[in-house]
C-alpha positions as CSV (number, residue, x, y, z in Angstrom):
1,Q,-0.4,-22.9,4.6
2,V,-1.5,-19.3,4.2
3,Q,-3.1,-18.2,1.0
4,L,-2.9,-14.5,0.2
5,V,-4.8,-12.6,-2.4
6,E,-4.1,-8.9,-3.2
7,S,-6.5,-6.5,-4.8
8,G,-7.0,-2.8,-5.3
9,G,-4.3,-2.0,-7.8
10,G,-5.0,0.1,-10.9
11,L,-4.0,3.0,-13.0
12,V,-4.1,6.4,-11.2
13,Q,-2.8,9.8,-11.9
14,A,0.1,11.3,-9.9
15,G,-1.2,12.8,-6.7
16,G,-4.0,10.3,-6.4
17,S,-4.6,7.5,-3.9
18,L,-5.1,3.8,-3.8
19,R,-6.0,1.3,-1.1
20,L,-4.6,-2.2,-1.6
21,S,-6.0,-5.1,0.2
22,C,-4.5,-8.5,1.1
23,A,-6.9,-11.1,2.2
24,A,-5.4,-14.1,4.1
25,S,-7.0,-17.5,4.5
26,G,-5.9,-20.9,5.7
27,R,-4.6,-19.8,9.1
28,T,-5.2,-17.2,11.7
29,L,-2.4,-14.6,11.6
30,F,-1.5,-14.8,15.3
31,S,2.2,-14.5,15.6
32,Y,2.6,-13.4,11.9
33,V,4.3,-10.5,10.4
34,M,2.6,-9.3,7.2
35,G,4.6,-7.4,4.7
36,W,4.1,-5.3,1.6
37,F,6.7,-5.4,-1.1
38,R,6.9,-4.0,-4.6
39,Q,8.8,-4.9,-7.7
40,V,9.7,-3.2,-10.9
41,P,10.8,-5.4,-13.9
42,G,14.6,-5.8,-13.8
43,L,14.9,-4.8,-10.2
44,E,14.8,-6.6,-6.9
45,R,11.7,-6.9,-4.8
46,E,11.8,-4.2,-2.2
47,F,10.2,-3.8,1.2
48,V,7.7,-1.0,1.6
49,A,5.7,-1.7,4.8
50,A,4.9,-4.3,7.3
51,I,2.6,-4.9,10.2
52,N,3.0,-7.1,13.3
53,W,-0.3,-8.8,13.5
54,N,-0.3,-9.3,17.2
55,A,0.9,-5.8,18.2
56,G,-0.5,-3.9,15.3
57,S,2.8,-2.1,15.1
58,T,3.8,-0.8,11.6
59,Y,7.1,-0.4,9.8
60,Y,7.9,1.5,6.6
61,K,10.6,2.1,4.1
62,D,11.9,5.5,4.8
63,S,11.0,6.9,1.4
64,V,7.3,6.1,1.8
65,K,6.8,7.3,5.3
66,G,4.0,9.8,5.5
67,R,2.4,8.6,2.2
68,F,1.9,4.8,2.9
69,T,-0.2,3.5,5.8
70,A,-0.5,-0.2,6.6
71,S,-3.4,-1.4,8.7
72,R,-5.3,-4.6,9.4
73,D,-8.8,-5.9,10.1
74,S,-8.2,-8.8,12.3
75,A,-11.8,-10.0,12.2
76,K,-11.5,-10.3,8.4
77,N,-7.9,-11.5,8.3
78,T,-7.2,-8.7,5.9
79,M,-4.3,-6.2,5.6
80,F,-4.5,-2.9,3.8
81,L,-2.0,-0.5,2.3
82,Q,-3.3,3.0,1.9
83,I,-1.1,4.9,-0.6
84,N,-1.6,8.7,-0.9
85,S,0.1,11.3,-3.1
86,L,1.1,8.7,-5.6
87,K,4.2,9.3,-7.7
88,P,5.2,7.8,-11.0
89,E,8.1,6.1,-9.2
90,D,5.5,4.1,-7.1
91,T,4.6,2.2,-10.3
92,A,5.3,-1.5,-9.6
93,V,3.6,-4.8,-8.8
94,Y,2.7,-4.8,-5.2
95,Y,2.9,-8.1,-3.2
96,C,1.8,-9.0,0.2
97,A,3.7,-11.6,2.2
98,A,3.4,-13.4,5.5
99,V,5.8,-15.1,7.9
100,K,5.2,-16.7,11.3
101,T,7.8,-15.3,13.6
102,A,8.7,-14.2,17.1
103,A,10.4,-11.1,15.6
104,S,8.7,-7.7,15.5
105,V,9.3,-7.3,11.8
106,H,11.1,-8.7,8.8
107,Y,12.5,-6.6,5.9
108,R,14.0,-9.1,3.6
109,P,11.8,-10.9,1.0
110,S,13.7,-14.1,1.7
111,D,12.4,-14.1,5.3
112,Y,8.8,-14.5,4.2
113,D,7.2,-17.8,3.5
114,Y,3.9,-17.0,1.8
115,W,3.2,-14.6,-1.0
116,G,0.3,-13.3,-2.9
117,Q,0.1,-13.1,-6.7
118,G,0.6,-9.3,-6.8
119,T,-1.4,-6.4,-8.0
120,Q,-0.2,-3.8,-10.5
121,V,-0.1,-0.2,-9.5
122,T,0.6,2.2,-12.4
123,V,0.9,5.9,-11.8
124,S,0.7,8.3,-14.7
125,S,2.4,11.7,-14.7
């Protein structure tokens, strides 16, 4: 079992920045892909970024490239999502997720086995 806890969300003005954290416990993350997703009420959960824990390689939804940066601190079993130049359309609950896999990355929420509780990001215009 992997337990995930997100933090760092909040209310921010458009153009601002936030750094989300996802702390993992219960297992080492060797051979895991860690993902960031977001969800707006009434819409499906969507992929925004992922990091292959072993390789450190990162993957992004096209529309967030250049503004979102995923990173990890392996010693602390923690993943981060730096979000810059926030836009009102970034408003959502952000979730981190984990899956043990031989693949480089997974994009579908259904591929992930473990989820955090989510952290709200609200961007005011």
